[in-house]
VEXSEMAR-531888 format. One record per residue (C-alpha): residue in three letters; x, y negated, z. Coordinates in pm, whole numbers, plus 50000, padded with zeros to 5 digits. Last residue first. Layout:
! VEXSEMAR-531888
ALAXYZ;...
***
This chain:
! VEXSEMAR-531888
ALA096838346368432;ALA096538317968175;VAL097828282768260;PRO095298254668197;MET095508232267902;VAL095028194567973;GLY093088169167784;LEU090048170568010;ARG087878184467727;GLU090518209267631;GLY090658221367992;ILE086878223968000;LYS087058247567697;ASP089988266667851;ALA088038270268176;VAL085118282767969;ARG087168313467846;LEU088358319568201;ALA084758319968315;ASN083898341768026;ALA086528367968121;ILE085408367668481;ILE081738373468405;THR082678398468155;LEU084758416868424;THR081778414968663;PRO078968429568439;ASN079128467368532;VAL078448486868222;ALA074998493168069;GLY074658464167828;ILE073428431567987;SER071768411567720;PRO071528373667662;PHE074188369067942;PHE074508332468053;SER073218337768404;ALA076118361768462;ASP078158333468627;THR079738304668441;VAL077288276668407;TYR078368241968264;LEU076938206468315;ASN078808176668172;ASP076808166167860;LEU073348176967959;GLU070448190467744;HIS072258220467574;ALA073828229767897;LYS077438238367849;CYS078168276767836;ASN080608270967550;VAL078168289067315;ASP075398264267414;LEU073408269167728;VAL069648269867806;SER068388292167512;THR065258294867296;ALA064528260567193;PRO068118249467230;ASP069018273166940;VAL072788283766942;GLY072698306467244;PHE073438309767610;ARG071148325167879;VAL070168307368196;THR068278336668378;GLY070338365468218;ALA072198384868490;GLN071948403068829;HIS074088433968856;ALA072638440669209;THR069378423869282;GLY067418454869355;GLY067628479669071;ILE065368505569250;ALA063618490569537;ILE065278468769818;ASP064648474770193;LYS068358473170273;GLY070548468369969;LEU071518487969667;TYR073168514369882;LEU070108518670091;LYS068438535269796;ARG070588566169802;ASP068308586869578;MET068638623869653;MET069328651269402;ALA067798685069378;ALA069028716369207;HIS072008724769425;ALA075368715669292;GLY078158739469172;ALA079788723968859;ASP077298739268618;ALA074438724568820;LEU076308691768810;LEU076148689568438;GLY072458696868421;GLU071608671868692;LEU073728644568514;LYS071848649668186;LYS068498648568374;ARG069588615068535;LEU070348600968190;ARG066868612768075;HIS065308594268361;HIS067308562468280;ALA066408563867919;GLU062648567968006;MET062988537468228;ASN063268511767937;GLY061078488168131;GLU060438476968486;LYS058328445468548;ILE060198422568770;GLU058908389368925;LEU061168372569180;VAL059368346269381;VAL061198321469603;ARG058738303869833;GLU058828266669899;GLY055968259269659;GLU055998288769437;TYR059608287469299;ARG060828309669024;ILE062868340568927;ARG061968357868611;ASN060928389368423;GLU058038374868217;PRO060558362167955;ARG061768397767893;PRO065458407867867;LEU065998445567841;ASP067488465868123;GLU070248488968008;THR071028521968190;SER073178524968502;LEU073738557168702;TRP075888557069013;PHE076968589969137;ASP077828607569483;MET078978641569581;SER077788654869916;HIS078908686170101;ARG080558667770384;ALA077618643070406;MET075128671370421;ILE077278687270707;GLU077058654170899;PHE073408650870833;PRO072758684471001;MET071488713470790;GLU068818733570960;PRO065838720570787;LEU067348722370432;TRP064228730170221;GLU061738707170393;LEU064528684370516;TRP065248674470153;SER061688664570075;PRO061588644370400;VAL064748624970315;ALA063938587570351;GLU067398573270407;GLY068868562270738;ARG070138596870826;ILE071858599170486;GLN073528565470550;ASP074548573870904;ALA075978606370787;HIS078298588970532;SER077958594070153;THR081178590969954;ALA081398559769739;CYS080098561869377;MET081308581269066;GLN080148568168736;ILE077468575968478;LEU076808550368206;GLY073858545567972;LEU071128561767770;PRO071228544367432;TYR068588555267170;ASP068348584766939;TRP067738610467205;ASP068248648567183;ASN071918649467050;ALA072648619767289;GLY072618581567270;PHE074798550167294;TYR076218554967642;PHE075668593367644;ASP079438602667640;SER080278574167885;ILE081278594268177;ALA083078579268487;LEU085638590468746;THR087698573869035;LYS085238563269307;GLN085668593169546;PHE088298580369790;ILE088078605170077;THR087258637069895;ASP086538666970132;ASN083638679769924;PRO082418711470075;GLU081288739869839;ARG077698744169742;MET077438707469641;LEU074588684169746;ALA074148657869489;MET073698621069605;LEU072288597069362;ILE072658558769331;SER070078544869093;GLN070198518568829;ASN067988501568562;HIS070318471668505;ARG069538437868669;MET068058415868398;TYR066178382668431;ASN064888368568100;ARG063458338368266;GLY064858316268552;VAL065558286968320;GLN063908295567979;ASP061298268067969;SER063148253767665;GLY063348218567813;ASN064828235268118;ALA068218216868159;LEU067238206468515;GLY063838218768614;ARG060348217868463;PRO060068178968479;HIS063608172468346;LYS063568135768254;ASP061328127168542;ASN063358149568778;GLY064048187068827;SER066918197069052;ARG064828225369226;LEU064738245668911;LEU068478241468837;LEU069328253669185;LEU066958281969161;ALA068388294268821;SER071978292868986;SER070718312569282;LEU069458342369067;ALA072248344568815;GLY075008339969068;CYS076028306069228;ALA078188296168944;VAL077238259368854;VAL080078239268695;VAL079898201068721;ILE082178179168513;ASP083138142768587;GLY082368149568952;THR080408133169223;TYR079758142669569;ARG076748135469807;GLU076358144570168;GLU073458154570393;THR074298163670753;GLY073788195570976;ALA077268207970919;ARG076908205770547;LYS073908200770340;VAL074668191169967;HIS073698167969697;VAL075798168269379;GLY075618135669194;THR075918121768845;VAL074808150168612;THR074618135368280;LYS071918135968015;GLY068778125968217;SER068888091368070;GLU068418075568416;ASP071458093968554;THR071288128568690;GLU071138143469039;LEU071818180369124;ARG070058196169417;THR070258212469756;VAL073828224969737;TYR074618243370056;THR078068238770207;ASN079048263570482;THR082568263270303;MET084268234670136;LEU087288245169930;THR089628217569785;LEU091968223569485;ASN094488195869411;PRO096898211269664;TYR097528240169439;ALA099518271769527;ALA097928281969858;LEU094508271969764;ALA094808290969429;PRO096138322269594;ASP093118321969851;VAL090368315069596;CYS091468337869308;MET092538373269382;VAL091528376669757;GLN088408355369746;ALA087228368369419;ASP087608405369498;ALA090488428169418;LYS089798452269708;GLY092758457569946;ASN091748429470174;LEU092608451570459;LEU088998451170629;CYS087538455870281;PRO083818446570281;PHE081848478770204;GLY079728487569904;ASP082558508969737;PHE085618508369966;ALA084958525370290;ASP086238560370237;CYS089818550470262;ARG092458549469968;ILE095018529870179;CYS094798497569988;ARG097588472370081;SER100198495669955;THR103578492370141;PRO103858528070260;THR102958541969919;VAL099628559469867;GLN100098595569719;GLY099158606369384;ASN102668609969267;LYS103398574969371;GLU100578551769443;ASP100198513969493;LEU096718500569541;LEU095508464969535;ILE092268474669356;GLY090248461869060;LEU089168496368920;PRO088828508968563;LEU087298543568623;HIS089308572668500;PHE087758591568217;PRO085378619068152;HIS085138632067783;LEU082538658067757;GLY082668692367591;ALA081478714267890;LYS085068723167958;VAL085868686667990;LEU083128682768244;SER084398711568453;ASP087948696968438;ASN086708663468558;LEU084748680268841;ALA087918699068942;GLN089888665468934;ILE087098651669152;ARG087448680769402;PRO091348676869402;GLU091528638469446;HIS091778618369117;SER094388592569068;VAL093838555769028;ALA094718546568674;PRO098038528868612;HIS098218490568637;PRO098078461968387;PHE095758481868160;PRO097288482167813;THR096988451867589;SER095118441567270;ALA092178462967355;HIS089628477067112;PRO086368488967285;GLU086218521067500;CYS083198542567404;PRO085148575467416;ASP086808564867737;GLU090258582667777;GLY092328561067530;ARG093458534267769;GLN094148543668129;GLY092968524068424;HIS093938500268711;VAL092738463568712;HIS094728438068915;PHE091908411468906;LEU094048384768720;ARG095658409168481;GLU092248424968385;ALA090798390668338;GLU093588380068110;ALA092908410867890;TYR089278404667896;TYR089978368267804;PRO091948379867498;GLU088918402067399;PHE086098375667455;ASP085858361367105;ALA086618394966943;TYR083648408867132;LYS081218386066957;LEU079678351867018;PRO075998343066963;TRP075068375767137;ALA072808400566974;PRO069458410067139;SER068638443267314;VAL065518452767128;GLY062498471167256;ASP061118500067466;LYS062788528767264;HIS065938509467240;GLN067448491766936;LEU070718473566972;GLU071528439466831;GLU075288433366855;PHE077478422367148;ASP076838456967313;ARG078228471867002;GLU081718459767081;ARG081578475767424;LEU081318454067738;ARG084628456167921;PHE084508473568257;LEU085718462768598;ALA084468487968868;ALA085328467669174;GLY082668485269394;TYR081168452069514;VAL081128441469878;LYS083148409269878;SER082388406269509;ASN078908394569614;GLY080398359569679;GLY084018355069713;VAL083738331369998;TYR080548344370152;TYR076798344570092;HIS076048381970018;LEU072908389169821;GLY070698420269825;PRO067558399869847;HIS065458404070159;PHE061958414970075;LYS058358403170112;SER055378414869896;GLY053318388869722;ASP052718409669406;GLY055218389569214;GLY057808398769473;TYR058668374769756;TRP061868363169908;THR062988362070271;GLU066298350270394;SER068358375870592;THR071378376670368;GLN073188409070348;TYR076318412870574;MET074768433970842;GLY072318453470626;GLU071398474870921;VAL071318508370737;PHE074088499370476;VAL076828478270638;ALA076148484071012;LYS075468521470974;SER078438526870745;ASP080878508570982;TRP083978498570768;ASN083368460970789;ALA082018466771137;PRO085638468971259;GLU086088431871202;ARG087328408370928;LYS084768380070914;LEU083458370370571;TYR084678335770492;ASP081948311570510;GLY078698307270325;ARG077208279970085;GLU080458276569892;LEU081598245769715;LEU084898244169509;LEU086098207769453;ILE088728202769189;SER091078174169134;LYS093098180568813;GLY096588193668838;THR095978216068544;SER096858248868731;ALA093638244068938;LEU091668249368618;LYS092518286268631;HIS091668293268992;ALA088528272268966;LEU087348292168665;SER088118325968837;ALA086458313669172;GLY083238301469005;GLY082408332768790;PRO083918357769029;GLY082068344469339;SER083038309669480;GLY079868289969404;ILE079408253469289;VAL082448241569103;ILE083008203269093;VAL085478190568844;ASP087448157968809;TYR086568149969169;HIS084708121369346;SER083938120969717;MET087358120569891;
***
């Protein structure tokens, strides 16, 4: 079979969620993935293999704007980057959809508002098995439904941290997590797929207990719907259009050493914000000389990736927490008493392992802790992920330079990030931490600087004006009648919470729009 009703390129959250929902229509759907299934093996839970050696990270070489080489922190597998994500599934806040003033510039308003996404956020939370507790997060947006599953419980040291933060006047809350966990009285049940191990955040899950796109969307849809076809190890080289340039008429791929061509009435690109932009750029033709759908010259531009850092605090008392990723703080999300601009989000991160600490650059730490072995440091560590908003700038972009992939990033809005770090340092000092905190740069990807390519967004943004955006409000390309994009490329701004739930919610929304176009309504999760 070479012709399908819908071809979806990419099996990460944006592609898999849409394919899962559209499969219920009975229409023929082809899901293309450049990688294969991630192998289930003991190395999935090996800290040295995952973080120090970057075993599951792509080995391809990209270039910075200054000519420096790096390996992007991308993972080409069924399920995409969600195979190793931390599964923190937040809704953007209502104000994130409005124009927000930052010290270094403006976070632009979205052409749609929170109310347009709210029903799909609820559907996304059901589909990805999200655990949480409404009413705890002081910045929580309105929700029409409770969380589908109860919050993941805190272990004693995290509960003690929670109590310390409450005493300081803050409002810590349980992280909303996509996880296949069953608990009773804080204990994992005998039949729970997740066992609350210390290899969740940043690791592939050996037990498939993480609610990733493969586990929650691809595999169930393949089992339930024979009209869905998955092709792995299939790299899409370019998209072909008709002579008018207004319709995608062919998807060209390389598979098993051969070149093949497939056609679809509708083509959906969901390769991730970076790879989707690259596909459009290399698909240029006479009608699209700057790249497909790029009459606005916005494809690849306005790249955002959060200003983020992973920090390890060294506590005076041992921290024997196993599953640490259960707590977050949003009190400083939109500002603080000493700062009129948004700061961002603090959330717990996975427990540090000795091999990770050993693999980091820690000379400043060793000067004042020369006798402390890495294993002891790991036992006393407590780990945090800080995210502040990155603002869209046209000059922050991904592009081709001949055959080279070039990613140009100029950091901005970093004062907010530094201030948020100072807030955390002050809070932890009261909770029994040493003065210094160590940056865990390996967490974001081997050999990748701050921010890396995690939380990528914004290279194919949507809007109402074709002169300043690539997609319309339904995420269809302005310049083509059958091309859609459903990963985080469409974001005009990124807020400061993890983007995955918004990617999923939007993909479910676009699935409804495509269903209307096909004359069949898909079944909601």
